[in-house]
C-alpha positions as CSV (number, residue, x, y, z in Angstrom):
1,M,-0.2,-0.1,0.1
2,S,1.1,3.3,-0.9
3,V,1.0,5.7,1.9
4,P,-0.2,9.1,1.1
5,A,1.7,12.5,0.9
6,K,-0.9,13.9,3.9
7,V,0.1,11.2,6.2
8,R,4.0,11.2,5.7
9,Q,3.5,15.1,5.9
10,M,2.1,14.3,9.5
11,A,4.8,11.4,10.2
12,R,7.3,14.1,9.0
13,E,6.1,17.2,10.8
14,C,4.0,16.3,14.0
15,V,5.0,18.7,17.0
16,A,2.9,16.3,19.3
17,V,4.7,13.4,18.2
18,R,8.3,15.8,18.8
19,T,7.5,17.1,22.1
20,R,6.0,13.9,23.6
21,L,9.6,12.3,22.7
22,L,11.4,15.1,24.2
23,N,9.2,14.8,27.2
24,R,10.1,11.3,27.7
25,L,13.8,12.2,27.6
26,V,13.7,14.7,29.6
27,T,11.6,13.1,32.4
28,G,14.0,9.8,31.6
29,V,17.6,11.7,32.1
30,C,15.5,13.7,35.9
31,D,14.0,10.5,36.8
32,A,17.2,8.3,36.2
33,G,19.1,10.9,38.5
34,L,16.0,10.9,41.3
35,R,15.8,7.0,41.5
36,P,17.9,7.2,44.6
37,Y,15.7,8.8,46.3
38,G,12.2,7.4,45.4
39,V,10.4,10.1,43.8
40,R,9.7,11.2,40.4
41,V,10.5,14.3,38.5
42,A,6.6,14.9,38.5
43,Q,6.7,15.0,42.5
44,V,10.1,17.4,42.5
45,N,8.2,20.1,40.2
46,I,5.3,20.1,42.1
47,L,7.3,20.2,45.2
48,C,9.4,22.7,43.9
49,A,6.4,25.2,42.9
50,I,4.9,24.8,45.9
51,A,8.3,26.0,48.1
52,N,8.7,28.8,45.2
53,S,4.7,30.1,45.3
54,G,3.0,28.8,48.4
55,P,1.1,28.2,50.4
56,L,-1.5,28.3,47.8
57,T,-4.7,26.0,46.9
58,P,-4.2,22.8,45.0
59,T,-6.2,24.6,42.2
60,D,-3.9,27.8,41.9
61,L,-1.0,24.6,42.0
62,A,-3.0,23.1,39.2
63,A,-3.0,26.3,37.3
64,V,1.0,27.6,38.1
65,L,1.7,23.9,36.7
66,V,-1.2,23.8,34.2
67,L,-1.9,20.3,35.2
68,E,-5.2,18.8,35.7
69,K,-6.5,18.4,39.4
70,S,-6.7,15.0,39.2
71,T,-3.3,14.5,38.3
72,L,-1.5,16.6,40.8
73,S,-3.7,14.6,43.3
74,R,-2.2,11.4,42.7
75,D,1.6,13.2,43.4
76,M,0.7,14.9,46.0
77,A,-0.2,12.2,48.3
78,K,3.9,10.7,48.5
79,L,4.6,14.1,49.0
80,L,2.6,14.4,52.3
81,E,2.8,11.0,53.5
82,K,6.8,11.5,53.3
83,G,6.4,14.9,55.2
84,W,7.4,17.6,52.6
85,V,4.6,19.0,52.0
86,E,1.3,20.0,54.8
87,T,-2.0,21.4,54.2
88,Q,-2.9,24.8,56.0
89,P,-6.8,26.2,56.6
90,G,-7.5,27.9,53.5
91,D,-10.4,30.9,53.6
92,D,-13.2,28.5,54.5
93,A,-14.2,25.6,56.2
94,R,-13.7,24.0,53.1
95,S,-10.5,24.8,51.4
96,H,-7.0,24.5,52.6
97,R,-3.5,25.7,50.3
98,L,-0.3,23.3,50.5
99,A,2.8,24.3,52.5
100,A,6.2,22.9,51.6
101,T,7.6,22.0,55.3
102,P,11.4,22.7,56.1
103,A,11.9,18.8,55.4
104,G,10.5,19.6,52.1
105,V,12.8,22.9,51.1
106,A,15.8,20.8,52.6
107,F,15.0,17.8,50.1
108,L,15.1,20.2,47.1
109,E,18.4,21.5,48.8
110,G,20.0,18.4,49.0
111,I,18.8,17.1,45.3
112,H,20.4,20.0,44.0
113,P,23.7,18.4,42.7
114,V,21.4,15.8,41.0
115,W,19.2,18.4,39.5
116,S,22.1,20.8,38.5
117,E,23.7,17.6,37.2
118,A,20.3,16.7,35.1
119,Q,20.4,20.2,34.0
120,K,23.7,20.3,32.3
121,Q,23.1,16.6,30.8
122,L,20.2,17.8,28.7
123,V,21.4,21.2,27.5
124,K,24.2,19.0,26.2
125,R,21.7,16.4,24.2
126,L,19.3,18.9,23.3
127,G,21.5,22.1,22.9
128,P,21.7,25.7,24.3
129,V,19.4,27.0,21.2
130,L,16.3,24.4,22.0
131,V,17.0,24.6,26.3
132,A,16.3,28.4,25.8
133,A,14.2,28.3,23.6
134,M,11.4,26.0,25.0
135,T,12.6,28.2,28.6
136,E,11.5,31.5,26.7
137,T,8.1,29.8,25.6
138,V,7.0,28.0,29.2
139,D,7.4,31.3,30.4
140,E,5.2,32.9,28.2
141,I,2.9,30.3,28.9
142,W,3.1,30.1,32.4
143,A,2.5,34.5,32.3
144,E,-0.8,33.6,30.1
145,Q,-1.8,31.3,33.0
146,S,-1.2,32.4,36.0
147,P,0.4,35.8,38.0
148,G,3.4,35.3,39.8
149,E,5.8,33.0,40.7
150,Q,6.0,30.0,39.2
151,G,7.2,26.4,38.9
152,A,10.2,24.2,38.6
């Protein structure tokens, strides 16, 4: 069977496929470094965002990270269990805020060398021009999504 030109174009030019591949590469490099600590990069990103921007509501955190609340809640359980995040009373009886604990901040400081090494590996693999372009694009997306400090 001959592949139609439009299908070949989709395979050659799909931004989504390429972005997902980059995501798997970046996640793999970061998760490999974090494996000895029993966490994944998604959990570190959440903890870093809370430490940087918190205390904040789960809704605000999901907005900062541009995540669905259901995706966020799956990783929050581990952070709460480890004592790296705590809940604090919210503005009313039904709400709460998330705050990084001193142990959570200390954990982030402790893994800084692992984070730094992963950054070096990724810049080497992806190239400084692509990393700078991604950083600029993500900063623009964050500016459109929510005001204030942003995540990791």
